[in-house]
C-alpha positions as CSV (number, residue, x, y, z in Angstrom):
1,M,110.7,183.7,100.9
2,S,108.2,181.7,103.1
3,V,104.7,181.6,103.0
4,T,102.4,181.1,105.3
5,I,99.5,178.9,103.8
6,G,96.7,179.4,106.5
7,Q,94.2,182.2,106.7
8,D,90.7,180.6,106.4
9,T,88.3,182.1,104.4
10,R,85.3,179.7,105.3
11,G,82.1,180.9,103.8
12,S,82.0,181.5,100.5
13,S,85.4,179.5,100.0
14,L,83.6,176.5,101.6
15,R,81.2,176.8,98.7
16,K,84.3,177.0,96.3
17,G,85.9,174.0,97.7
18,R,83.3,172.0,96.5
19,W,84.7,172.0,92.7
20,S,87.8,170.3,92.9
21,V,85.8,167.3,94.4
22,A,82.8,167.7,92.2
23,I,86.4,167.6,89.2
24,V,88.1,164.6,90.6
25,A,83.9,163.1,91.1
26,A,83.5,163.4,87.0
27,S,87.1,162.0,86.4
28,A,86.4,159.1,88.5
29,L,82.7,159.2,86.6
30,L,84.9,159.1,83.0
31,M,86.7,156.3,84.1
32,V,84.1,154.2,85.1
33,V,82.1,154.5,82.0
34,I,85.3,153.8,79.4
35,L,85.9,150.6,81.7
36,L,82.6,149.7,80.6
37,S,82.9,150.6,77.0
38,P,84.5,148.1,75.3
39,C,87.7,149.7,73.6
40,T,91.1,148.4,72.7
41,V,94.5,150.4,73.1
42,P,97.7,150.4,71.0
43,I,99.8,147.8,71.1
44,G,102.8,149.0,73.3
45,R,106.7,148.6,75.0
46,M,106.1,145.3,77.2
47,Y,102.8,145.3,77.0
48,W,102.9,141.5,78.4
49,D,103.3,143.2,81.9
50,L,100.2,143.2,82.1
51,V,99.4,139.5,82.5
52,V,101.5,139.9,85.9
53,Y,98.2,141.5,87.1
54,L,95.6,139.4,85.5
55,D,97.6,136.3,87.0
56,A,97.8,137.7,90.2
57,A,93.8,138.9,90.4
58,N,93.6,134.6,89.1
59,R,95.2,133.7,91.7
60,I,93.6,136.1,94.4
61,F,89.9,134.7,93.0
62,N,91.3,131.7,94.2
63,A,91.7,132.2,97.7
64,Q,95.9,132.4,97.3
65,I,97.1,135.4,98.5
66,P,100.0,137.4,97.6
67,V,103.1,136.9,98.9
68,V,102.0,134.3,101.2
69,D,100.9,132.1,98.6
70,F,102.9,132.9,95.5
71,F,106.6,135.8,95.4
72,T,105.5,139.0,93.8
73,P,107.8,141.5,92.4
74,V,106.4,144.4,94.3
75,G,103.9,145.0,97.0
76,P,100.2,143.2,96.6
77,L,98.2,146.1,96.9
78,G,98.4,147.0,93.2
79,Y,97.0,143.1,92.7
80,Y,93.8,143.8,95.4
81,L,93.0,147.0,93.5
82,F,93.4,145.6,90.1
83,A,91.1,142.5,91.1
84,A,88.8,144.3,93.0
85,G,88.4,146.6,89.2
86,L,88.5,142.7,87.4
87,K,85.0,141.8,89.5
88,L,83.9,145.4,89.2
89,F,84.7,145.8,85.1
90,P,85.7,142.1,83.8
91,N,85.2,143.0,80.1
92,A,87.5,146.4,81.2
93,Q,90.1,147.2,78.7
94,P,92.7,145.6,81.1
95,L,95.9,147.6,81.1
96,L,93.3,151.2,81.0
97,L,92.0,149.1,84.5
98,V,95.2,148.3,86.3
99,S,96.6,152.1,85.6
100,W,93.3,153.4,87.1
101,S,92.9,151.0,89.7
102,V,95.3,152.8,92.2
103,F,92.7,156.0,91.9
104,V,90.5,154.6,94.3
105,V,93.1,155.7,96.8
106,T,94.9,158.1,95.4
107,G,91.9,160.1,93.7
108,P,89.8,160.2,97.6
109,L,93.2,161.6,99.0
110,M,93.7,164.1,96.1
111,A,90.1,165.5,96.3
112,I,90.9,166.2,99.9
113,V,94.7,168.2,99.1
114,S,92.6,170.1,96.5
115,R,89.7,171.2,98.4
116,E,92.1,172.2,100.9
117,I,93.7,174.3,98.3
118,E,91.1,176.2,97.2
119,V,89.2,176.7,100.6
120,R,92.3,178.2,102.2
121,Q,94.4,179.2,98.5
122,R,92.7,180.2,95.6
123,R,90.9,178.2,93.1
124,G,93.4,178.5,90.0
125,M,96.3,177.3,92.6
126,A,93.7,174.1,93.2
127,F,93.2,173.5,89.9
128,A,97.4,173.9,88.8
129,V,97.9,171.2,91.7
130,L,94.9,169.3,90.5
131,L,94.6,169.1,87.1
132,P,98.3,167.8,85.8
133,F,97.8,164.9,88.7
134,L,95.1,163.5,86.2
135,A,96.7,163.7,82.6
136,F,99.1,161.6,84.7
137,T,96.9,159.6,85.6
138,F,94.5,159.1,83.0
139,L,96.9,158.3,80.4
140,P,99.4,155.1,80.6
141,F,102.4,156.8,79.6
142,N,105.4,156.7,80.9
143,T,107.6,160.0,80.6
144,E,110.4,158.4,78.2
145,S,110.6,156.1,75.6
146,S,113.2,155.5,73.1
147,F,111.1,153.1,70.6
148,L,110.4,154.2,66.7
149,Y,106.7,153.9,67.2
150,P,103.7,155.2,69.3
151,G,101.8,152.7,71.5
152,S,100.6,151.8,75.1
153,D,103.2,151.9,78.0
154,G,103.1,148.2,79.4
155,Y,105.8,148.5,81.7
156,G,106.3,150.8,84.8
157,I,102.6,150.2,86.1
158,Y,103.5,149.8,89.5
159,N,106.3,152.6,89.1
160,R,103.8,155.6,87.7
161,Q,101.1,154.5,90.5
162,V,104.2,154.8,93.4
163,T,105.3,158.3,91.7
164,Q,101.3,159.4,91.5
165,L,100.2,158.7,95.1
166,L,104.0,161.1,96.0
167,Y,102.8,163.4,94.0
168,V,99.8,163.6,96.0
169,L,102.2,163.4,99.5
170,A,104.1,166.3,98.3
171,A,101.1,168.2,97.3
172,A,99.9,167.3,101.0
173,L,102.8,167.9,103.3
174,I,102.8,171.3,101.2
175,F,99.7,172.3,101.3
176,I,97.4,171.1,104.0
177,R,97.6,172.7,107.8
178,H,95.5,171.1,109.0
179,Q,97.3,168.6,111.1
180,R,94.6,166.4,111.7
181,L,93.9,166.4,108.4
182,L,97.8,165.9,106.9
183,A,98.4,162.7,109.5
184,S,95.1,161.3,107.6
185,V,96.8,162.1,104.3
186,V,100.4,160.9,105.4
187,V,99.4,157.4,106.8
188,L,97.2,156.5,104.1
189,A,99.5,157.8,101.1
190,M,102.6,155.9,103.2
191,T,100.8,152.8,103.7
192,A,99.8,152.9,100.0
193,L,103.6,152.8,99.1
194,F,104.5,150.4,101.1
195,F,101.9,147.7,100.2
196,I,103.0,148.3,96.8
197,K,107.0,149.3,96.0
198,I,109.3,149.6,99.0
199,T,111.6,152.1,97.0
200,G,108.2,153.8,97.0
201,F,107.9,153.9,100.6
202,I,111.7,155.0,101.3
203,A,111.0,157.9,98.9
204,G,107.5,158.9,100.7
205,L,109.4,158.2,103.9
206,L,112.3,160.7,103.3
207,I,110.2,163.7,102.1
208,C,107.7,162.7,105.4
209,A,111.2,163.2,107.6
210,F,112.0,166.5,105.8
211,A,108.5,167.5,106.3
212,F,108.8,166.9,110.0
213,F,112.1,168.4,110.3
214,A,110.8,171.4,108.6
215,G,108.1,171.5,111.0
216,R,105.1,170.7,108.7
217,L,103.8,168.1,110.6
218,T,104.0,168.1,114.3
219,F,105.8,166.0,117.0
220,R,102.6,164.7,119.1
221,H,101.1,164.4,114.7
222,A,103.7,162.3,113.1
223,V,103.9,160.3,116.5
224,A,100.5,159.4,115.7
225,A,100.9,158.8,111.7
226,A,103.4,156.3,112.5
227,L,101.9,154.3,115.2
228,I,98.9,153.7,112.9
229,F,100.5,153.2,110.2
230,F,102.4,150.7,112.6
231,A,99.4,148.9,114.0
232,I,98.1,148.4,109.9
233,L,101.0,146.2,109.8
234,G,100.0,144.1,112.9
235,V,97.0,143.9,111.7
236,F,98.1,142.1,108.3
237,Q,100.7,140.2,110.0
238,L,98.3,138.9,112.4
239,W,95.9,138.3,110.1
240,N,97.8,136.1,107.3
241,G,101.4,137.0,108.4
242,L,101.7,138.7,105.4
243,T,103.9,142.1,107.0
244,V,106.9,139.2,108.2
245,R,106.7,137.6,104.5
246,Y,106.4,140.9,103.0
247,M,109.6,142.1,104.6
248,A,111.1,138.3,103.6
249,D,111.2,138.9,100.4
250,I,112.1,142.4,100.1
251,W,115.4,141.1,101.5
252,T,115.2,139.0,98.9
253,L,114.6,140.6,95.7
254,A,117.0,142.8,97.5
255,I,120.3,141.2,97.9
256,M,119.0,139.9,94.1
257,N,119.6,142.8,92.6
258,S,122.6,144.0,94.6
259,G,124.4,146.8,92.8
260,K,126.4,149.6,92.9
261,L,124.0,152.5,93.8
262,L,126.1,155.5,92.2
263,P,126.3,153.8,88.5
264,R,122.4,153.7,89.3
265,F,122.0,157.6,90.0
266,L,124.2,158.5,87.1
267,R,121.7,156.4,84.7
268,A,119.0,158.0,86.7
269,G,120.4,161.4,86.6
270,A,121.5,161.0,82.5
271,E,117.8,159.6,81.3
272,Y,115.9,162.5,83.3
273,F,118.2,164.8,83.0
274,S,115.7,167.5,81.0
275,V,114.1,167.7,84.3
276,M,117.3,167.0,86.4
277,A,118.9,170.1,85.2
278,P,116.2,172.8,85.6
279,A,115.3,171.8,88.5
280,G,119.1,171.9,90.4
281,L,119.9,175.2,88.3
282,L,116.2,176.3,90.2
283,V,117.5,175.1,93.7
284,L,120.7,176.9,93.2
285,V,118.5,180.4,91.7
286,L,116.1,180.0,95.4
287,F,119.1,179.6,97.4
288,W,120.9,183.2,95.6
289,T,118.0,185.2,95.3
290,T,117.5,184.1,99.6
291,R,121.0,184.1,100.7
292,D,120.1,187.1,102.7
293,R,117.4,185.3,104.8
294,I,119.3,181.7,105.1
295,A,122.3,183.2,106.4
296,S,119.9,185.3,109.2
297,S,118.2,182.1,109.7
298,W,121.7,180.4,110.5
299,R,122.9,183.3,112.8
300,S,119.5,182.6,114.9
301,L,119.7,179.0,114.9
302,R,123.6,178.9,116.1
303,Q,122.4,181.6,118.4
304,E,119.5,180.2,120.1
305,R,119.2,175.9,118.9
306,S,115.9,175.4,119.5
307,W,113.0,173.5,117.3
308,Q,111.3,176.6,116.1
309,R,114.8,177.9,114.7
310,L,115.4,174.7,113.3
311,T,112.3,174.7,111.4
312,A,112.8,178.1,110.4
313,F,115.8,177.2,109.0
314,L,114.8,174.1,106.9
315,D,111.0,175.3,105.7
316,H,113.2,176.7,102.6
317,E,111.2,176.6,98.8
318,G,114.7,175.7,98.0
319,M,115.4,173.0,100.5
320,W,111.7,171.3,99.9
321,L,112.8,171.4,96.1
322,G,116.5,170.1,96.7
323,V,114.8,166.9,98.2
324,L,112.0,166.4,96.3
325,L,114.3,165.8,93.4
326,F,116.9,163.6,95.8
327,A,113.9,161.3,96.6
328,G,113.0,160.7,93.6
329,L,116.0,160.1,91.3
330,F,116.6,157.7,94.4
331,F,113.3,155.8,93.1
332,E,114.1,155.7,89.6
333,T,117.6,154.5,90.5
334,Q,115.7,151.1,90.8
335,N,113.1,151.6,87.8
336,S,113.4,151.0,83.8
337,G,110.3,153.1,83.7
338,S,107.5,156.0,85.5
339,Q,106.0,158.9,85.0
340,A,109.9,160.5,86.7
341,L,109.8,163.1,89.0
342,I,105.7,164.2,88.2
343,F,105.5,165.3,92.4
344,L,107.7,168.7,91.6
345,W,104.7,170.1,89.9
346,P,103.3,171.4,93.6
347,V,106.6,172.8,95.2
348,A,106.9,174.2,91.1
349,I,103.5,175.8,91.9
350,W,104.3,176.7,95.7
351,I,107.3,178.2,95.0
352,V,106.3,180.2,91.6
353,S,102.7,181.8,93.9
354,S,105.1,182.1,97.0
355,R,106.7,184.7,94.7
356,L,104.4,186.3,92.7
357,Q,103.7,189.4,95.6
358,A,107.6,190.2,95.1
359,A,107.6,189.7,90.8
360,T,107.5,193.3,90.4
361,E,110.3,194.3,92.7
362,T,112.3,191.1,91.1
363,P,111.2,191.0,88.1
364,K,114.2,189.3,87.1
365,A,114.9,186.6,89.9
366,F,110.8,186.1,89.8
367,G,111.7,185.3,86.0
368,A,114.5,182.9,86.2
369,I,112.8,180.9,89.2
370,A,109.5,181.3,87.1
371,I,111.0,179.6,83.7
372,L,113.1,177.5,85.2
373,A,110.0,175.4,87.3
374,G,108.1,176.0,84.5
375,I,110.7,173.7,82.0
376,A,110.9,171.6,85.1
377,V,107.6,170.8,85.8
378,F,106.5,171.5,81.5
379,L,108.7,168.2,79.8
380,P,107.7,165.7,81.4
381,L,103.5,166.8,81.3
382,T,103.9,167.5,76.8
383,D,106.1,164.3,76.8
384,V,103.0,161.9,78.3
385,L,100.7,164.3,76.4
386,H,102.8,164.2,73.6
387,R,103.1,160.3,73.4
388,A,99.0,159.6,74.2
389,A,98.1,162.1,71.2
390,A,101.3,159.9,69.3
391,A,99.6,156.7,70.2
392,Y,96.1,157.2,69.9
393,I,95.4,159.5,66.6
394,S,98.1,156.9,65.0
395,A,95.4,154.2,65.7
396,V,93.3,155.6,63.4
397,R,95.1,153.2,61.1
398,N,95.4,150.4,63.2
399,E,93.7,147.0,63.0
400,P,92.5,145.5,66.0
401,L,95.0,142.1,67.0
402,P,92.5,138.9,65.7
403,N,91.9,136.1,68.9
404,E,89.7,133.5,69.6
405,N,91.4,133.0,73.6
406,L,92.1,135.8,74.7
407,K,89.5,137.4,76.1
408,T,90.7,140.9,77.2
409,I,94.1,140.0,76.9
410,G,93.5,140.7,72.9
411,S,92.0,143.9,73.6
412,V,94.5,145.7,71.8
413,N,95.0,147.0,68.1
414,A,98.1,147.9,65.7
415,R,99.1,148.2,62.1
416,P,98.4,146.1,59.3
417,E,102.1,146.0,58.4
418,M,102.7,144.7,62.2
419,I,100.0,142.0,62.5
420,K,101.2,140.4,59.3
421,L,105.0,140.6,60.5
422,A,104.0,139.1,63.8
423,G,102.5,136.3,62.3
424,D,105.5,135.7,59.9
425,L,107.8,135.5,62.8
426,L,106.1,133.3,64.1
427,R,106.0,130.6,61.8
428,N,110.1,131.9,61.4
429,Y,110.6,131.0,64.9
430,T,109.3,127.4,64.0
431,V,111.5,126.8,60.4
432,H,114.8,128.6,62.3
433,R,114.8,127.1,65.6
434,D,117.8,126.1,65.7
435,A,119.4,130.1,65.2
436,Y,117.6,131.0,68.2
437,R,119.1,128.2,70.0
438,D,122.6,129.7,68.8
439,F,121.4,133.1,70.4
440,V,120.4,131.7,73.9
441,R,123.9,128.9,74.2
442,A,125.4,132.3,73.6
443,G,123.3,133.7,76.7
444,E,121.6,136.8,74.1
445,L,118.5,137.6,72.5
446,P,118.1,139.0,68.9
447,T,118.0,142.8,69.2
448,Y,118.5,144.8,72.4
449,G,115.4,145.9,74.0
450,Y,113.8,142.6,71.9
451,Y,111.4,142.5,75.0
452,S,110.2,145.9,73.9
453,D,109.4,145.6,70.0
454,F,105.6,145.5,69.1
455,G,106.1,142.5,66.9
456,F,107.8,140.4,69.6
457,Q,104.5,141.7,71.8
458,L,102.7,140.4,69.3
459,T,103.6,136.9,68.1
460,H,103.4,136.2,72.3
461,L,99.8,136.9,72.3
462,M,99.3,135.4,68.8
463,A,101.1,131.8,70.5
464,F,99.1,132.4,73.5
465,D,95.8,132.5,71.6
466,R,97.4,129.5,70.0
467,A,98.6,127.6,72.8
468,V,94.6,127.7,74.6
469,A,92.9,126.1,71.7
470,A,96.4,123.7,71.8
471,I,95.2,122.7,75.8
472,R,91.2,123.0,74.7
473,A,92.4,119.8,72.1
474,L,94.2,117.9,73.9
475,E,91.8,118.0,77.0
476,A,89.3,117.4,74.2
477,E,91.7,114.2,73.5
478,S,92.9,112.8,77.0
479,G,89.0,113.5,78.0
480,K,91.2,114.8,80.8
481,R,90.7,118.5,82.1
482,F,94.2,120.1,83.2
483,E,93.4,122.2,87.0
484,T,96.9,123.7,87.4
485,L,98.6,125.6,84.6
486,M,102.1,126.8,84.5
487,N,104.2,128.7,81.7
488,L,108.4,128.7,82.0
489,N,107.8,132.3,80.7
490,F,108.2,135.9,82.1
491,V,103.6,135.6,82.8
492,N,101.6,132.7,82.9
493,P,98.1,133.6,81.2
494,F,96.6,130.3,80.8
495,P,95.0,129.8,84.6
496,Y,92.9,133.4,83.6
497,L,92.7,132.3,80.1
498,L,91.3,128.5,80.6
499,D,89.5,129.6,84.1
500,R,92.4,127.5,86.1
501,T,94.9,127.8,88.8
502,A,98.3,128.5,88.9
503,P,100.5,126.8,91.1
504,K,101.3,127.8,94.5
505,Y,104.6,129.4,95.8
506,I,106.0,130.3,92.9
507,A,106.5,133.4,91.2
508,I,104.7,136.1,89.0
509,G,106.6,138.2,86.8
510,A,109.4,135.8,86.3
511,D,112.7,137.7,85.7
512,P,115.1,135.0,86.3
513,T,118.2,137.8,86.6
514,R,116.0,139.5,89.0
515,A,113.6,137.7,90.5
516,V,113.0,134.7,90.8
517,P,114.5,133.4,93.9
518,D,115.9,129.6,94.3
519,P,113.6,127.4,94.6
520,D,112.9,125.7,98.6
521,M,111.3,122.5,98.5
522,E,108.3,123.5,99.5
523,V,108.0,125.7,95.3
524,L,109.5,122.4,93.7
525,E,107.0,120.2,95.3
526,A,104.2,122.9,93.6
527,V,105.6,122.7,90.5
528,R,105.9,119.3,90.6
529,Q,102.4,118.6,91.3
530,T,101.8,121.1,88.6
531,D,99.3,119.6,85.8
532,L,101.0,121.5,82.7
533,V,103.9,123.0,83.0
534,L,104.1,125.0,79.0
535,Y,107.5,125.9,77.9
536,P,107.3,128.5,75.0
537,T,109.0,128.1,71.8
538,C,108.6,130.9,69.4
539,P,111.7,131.7,70.1
540,L,113.6,129.9,72.4
541,T,115.0,132.6,74.9
542,P,117.6,133.0,77.5
543,D,115.4,134.0,80.7
544,N,113.2,131.3,79.3
545,S,115.5,128.9,79.4
546,A,117.0,130.0,82.7
547,L,113.8,129.3,84.4
548,H,113.6,125.3,82.7
549,A,116.9,124.8,84.1
550,I,115.3,126.3,87.3
551,Y,112.7,124.5,88.0
552,S,113.9,121.2,86.0
553,P,114.2,118.7,89.0
554,A,110.5,119.3,89.7
555,L,109.4,118.1,86.1
556,A,112.0,115.4,86.1
557,G,109.0,112.9,86.4
558,H,106.8,114.7,83.7
559,R,106.2,114.1,80.4
560,K,107.3,115.8,77.3
561,I,105.2,116.7,74.4
562,E,104.6,118.9,71.8
563,L,101.8,121.4,72.2
564,D,101.7,123.4,69.5
565,D,104.1,124.4,67.2
566,C,105.5,127.2,69.7
567,Y,105.0,125.4,72.7
568,D,106.5,122.2,74.6
569,A,104.5,120.4,77.7
570,F,106.0,119.0,80.6
571,V,102.5,116.6,81.7
572,H,102.0,115.7,84.9
573,P,102.2,111.3,85.1
574,R,99.1,111.2,86.3
575,F,97.7,111.7,82.9
576,E,100.1,109.6,81.2
577,M,97.5,106.0,80.7
578,D,95.6,109.1,78.5
579,L,97.9,110.9,76.2
580,G,99.0,107.3,74.8
581,T,102.6,106.7,73.6
């Protein structure tokens, strides 16, 4: 049955509403304390993804504007939030900083939502919505992993940020009844989703559209929210032309990643079957147990086709859950890792609480609903908690990664045998370079999921460390300073590590298969003017070779040298005489 959430028991309820705000504030304070403290995290899958944020932040510090001055794989907001955090906490562990930076947006919004629940409903319900959200926020882990060893998840950072924003949005649409407050939360959440990842915005738009037709957001306030949203986009367009350029980049990425949608739905459904199955069964149970009410609402709608009848028919727990499931599944078709479907928590809390009064009358139905809802929402939470516990507990055996030039990028730890293996791999890459060149010719990696391997991530960090030392030695020898640095690799840490700049207009997060558009004359000219372009050789990979091919027309005038055992470099002709023959 439908529940009206709205009895405003002010007075003592107003005072108890402060608990939710206090918990959010205490969480923010704890984050600040940790970010100010020296710490390391266990190395994990795709740890290098966070280097993309450091590259973007360094560019922002050098007055480059995301989307306008360099191509980004997702929206600019996440990079700005991280850059601001890096200014405040320059020595913070960067994976924690980037994971928590979105809390600047989600924290205040979640405080508003949970306070409204606490004031108008019950404190227990507010905590049931708030505490899981904080757990997902605090722990930089995705809800899935097929890797052998536990470690922090460097990949899927912006996907986790999106699912946390969708959590706030879903909770607001389900529990907030004050229309102005709801419209404000919707505008802020949807704007953040738009500027973090467009597919998250589309998922949020689906949820908001259903909420409107279900009567949760009035026409007047929905229009007002839309106008404010478009006004914000207009301000950014007038300020720096970001909006139109961002939409153009989205279109470019959509074309590059176009493919059959059905196989992606099947993949996402299979990957998250443990959540989809119980949640899907719950939808069916909700429809079955309220079939008389649904039939009555449908008859009323046919007899009187009014807005009120339509909203009464659509505002049903099963339909809400079905829409959220579809929106979440759509979002996951575009991802390779996130905290998938965590935003089912608010609707699950609402469904179970709405059936409590009738639990004694229909105990079997209530039991089935409670069990299915519990399975659907607790599995992702227990997965994250388990992976976090395994990673942090096993880290007792870990050692910090030895390095001299990595700044905060090197604040990771790993098992001693993994660190030793990484050093051995670097030597192997050098001695057996021809073997890896054969893989490149075949367009293959040595193993499937090679980039996820902890050893690969450690060797990359070690190679970064040595390359920085080699660049400094080269500058000391030549008496010159390379101001612009580029790396023919997925990530470019060197401008950040050496306090230099990166060339404008090129792509960050440079995956040549899906995130590097064909360079135009502006891009090629920027590369042509770059002082030093690095080319990793430990190991040679198809992606790095593809990047070299993409930008090679702009490197024809550069001189190729061996920087060290793991990097070749292309030096601008202006440094020719300083380097000798």
